N, C-alpha and C positions, 0 to 999 in steps of 0.2 A: 504494500500500500504506500503510495507516494505521500509527500508532505501535504499537498493540497487536500487530498482525501482525508488524511488524519485530522487536519485543522477543521475541515467541514464537519467531521464526525464529532469532535470535541465541542464545537460550537452548538451542535444540535443537542448534545447532552446537557450543556449548560442552560440552554433555553428551557428545557423541561424542568430543571431544578430551581429556577428562579421563582421568587414569590409572585403570587397573583397580583397583577397590576404593575409589576416592575417594568415589563414591556411585552407587548403582543404585537405582532406584525399583521396588519390587516390591509389588504390591497396595496402592499408596498409601503405603508405609512407607519411610522413608529407610534405606538400607543403609550402615551406618557402616563406615569402614575398621577393619581388625582392630587397628590401633594404638590405637584409641579404646575398645576393648572390654576387659573384665577377662580375666584368664587363664582363668577358668572359661567365660565366654561365648565366648572365642576358640577354645577347644578344641571347644566345641559346633559352632561354625562350621566348623572343620576336619573334624570327623566327618561333618557334612552333605555337604560337598564330596567327601569320600572315598566316602560312600554313593552319591552321584550319579555317581561316577567322572569328576569334572571334574578330570582329572589336572594339566593345565597350570596351571589357576587354583589348584589345591591347592598346587602347588609354590611358586608366587609368594606365596600367603598364609602358608605355613609360614615362608618366609624372613622375612616381616614379624613373624610371631609369635615366632620365635626371637630376633630382634633386640629385640623389646619385652619378652619374658619368658625371658631366657636360663637362669634358675634355677627355672623353673616345675616343679611336681610332674608336669606333663604333658609335659615336654620330651622324654622318651624316646618317648612315644606319637607326638608330632609328628614326631620324627626318623624313626621307623619308617614312618609314613605317607608321608613325603616319599621315602624310599628305595623304598618300594613303588610310588609314583607314577612314579619314574624307570624302575623295572623294567617296569611295565605299559606304558610308552610306548617300550620297547626302547632306552632311553638307557643302554646297558650300562656305559660307563665311569663315568657319574655314579652309577649304581646301586651299582656296586662301591665307589666312594669313600664313598657315604652309608652303606651297610651296614657297611663296615669301621669307619667312625667310630662308628656305633651300637654295634657289638660291643666296640669299645675302651672306650666309656663304660658299657656295660651287659652285661658278659660273662655274667652270671647271669640275664638277662632270660628270661621264660617263652617268648619267641619267638626266642631266640638261635639255635636250630637252623634256624628258617625263614630268618633273615637270612643265616646261613652257607650254607645250601642255595642261596639266590638269588645269593650271590656266585659259587658254583660254576657255577650255571646261566648267569650273565652271561658268565663266561669261556667256558663251553661254547658259548654262542650266537655268540661271536666266533671260534671255532676253525675253521680251514679244513679241509675234508674231504680235500683232495688231499694225499697223503703227501709230495709233492715240495716243498710249501710249508712255511715255517717253522712249527714247532709249539710255540713258547714259550707261547702262550695256552692251548693244549691241555694242556700240562703243569701250568699253574696251575690249570686246572679239575680235573685229576686230584688235585692236592695238596689242593684245598679239599674235594672229595668225600671224600678219605681223612680229612681233619681232622674232617669232620662224623661219619663212621662211628666214629672213635675217641672223640670227645667226647660224641656223642649216639647211642649204639648202639641205643637204643629209640625214636629219632625216627621219625615217620611218613614221613620223607623218606630214611631209611637204605636201604631196599630199592632205590629208584630211584638213589640215589647209588652203590651197589655196581654196579648194572647199567651206568650211564653211565661210571663209572670204568674198568670192564673194557674197554668199547668204546673209550674214549679212550686207554687205555694201549696197546692194539693199534695205534692210529693213530700214536702217538708212536714205538713200536717200528718200524713200517713206515717212518716218516720216517728213522730212523737207518739202517735197512737200505738205503733208497734212496740216502742220502748215501754210505754205505760203498761201495755198488756203483758209484756215480758216480766216486769216487776210484779204485776198482779198474780201471774202464775207461780211466782216464787214466794207469794204471800208477803211481799214487801210493799204494804199498802200505802205507807207514807210516800215512798218514792214514786209509786204508781199515781197517787193522787196529785203530786206535783206536776206530772206530765199532763194529766187530764185537765187540771186547772189552767195550765199553760195553753192548751188547745182552746179552752173556752175563752181565754183572754185574747188570744191572737188570731184565732180562726173561727170566730163566731159566725162569719158569713158562709161557712161551708156546712150546710145543714146536716148532711148525713154524718159527717165525722163529729159534729157538735152533739148530735143525739147520742152517739156512742160514748162520747166523753162525759156527758151528763149522767148517763146510766151508770158508768163505772165509777165516776167521782162520788155519786150518791152511795153506791155500795162500799166504796173505800172508807167513807166516813163511818158507815155502820160497822165495818170490820174493826176500825180503830176504836170506836166506842166500846165494842165488845171486849177488845184487848185491854182497854183502860179499866174496865170493870173487873176483869179477871186478875190483872197484874198491873197496878198503877206505876210500878217501878221498872216496868219492861223498857228496854232500849227502843223497842219498836214504836213506843208512843211517847218518847222523850220530848218531842216537839210539842205535844198536846197536854202536858202535865198541868198547865195553867188553866185548862178547860175541863169541864165535867163531861161524863158520858152523855148526859142529857143535851148538852150544847152541841156535841158532835152529831147526835141523832137529829137534832133540830136542823142542823145544816144539811144533813142528808135528805131530810124531808123537803127542804126548800128546793134543792136541786131536782128531786123527783117531781115536785109540783111544776117546776119550770119546764121540765120535759113534757109533762102532760099538757100544759098550757100551749106549748108550741105545736103539739100534735092535735090540739083542738078538742081534747077530752079531759075530763077531770076525775077519773076514778081514783079511789083511795089507793095509794101506793104502798108497797111493802115497807118502805122507809117510814111513812107516816104511821103505819100500824105498829111498827116496832117502837117508834117514838112515843105513841100514845100508851103502849103497854109498859 
């Protein structure tokens, strides 16, 4: 192999090992790293990558651009493009962090509603569908959808936000009912009662689950009253030692009556019978 061929071979190897953006030859022109471009030329480069949907390369180039031009008039545009690139590639934690940072810096931006909507969508995408699993991420999605509806009621994303929020609220409520029933089956009536009361406080608009919570909350008060009568020093009723069994039965009767009132009937409930007895 002669020297010319050797030099050509070595040059080819070097071009493959050079970092992305160092140089790329396209149509015979040298591709300059973004750090060597002006802010104006740099944003043009980023727009082209965004148009091409070259998401991974766009993310890398924006990192360089932000480092080179931290106070550019195009900084917000670059930040939003990077957040969108994370979102498009389903890198949801990075998308959330990027959109949150964008919104913190640009709360009145014309695309602030889109950024907030995609924060909600990113939490939504990470939400487990099974009610027995932890739903903290689901609740965050609900909160962000609600924030969008409140801040941008006329947003094109408001309708979908309302729809998804309603669906996810039901999932969160189902989760609390699942946990309450789990405690109930373990005879941990105080822990179960806390979940049922939480449902009644936060999800009173969900009629079916509200009825289930009313029924079980009423029964929980009865179980706790019975335990308090049997063993006032039991750890199971430590939270209720300042109350009497009669007071707990009264509370049980109130919830049972409330359920019957909502059903439109008023037959004497088991709770009220026990209370009267």
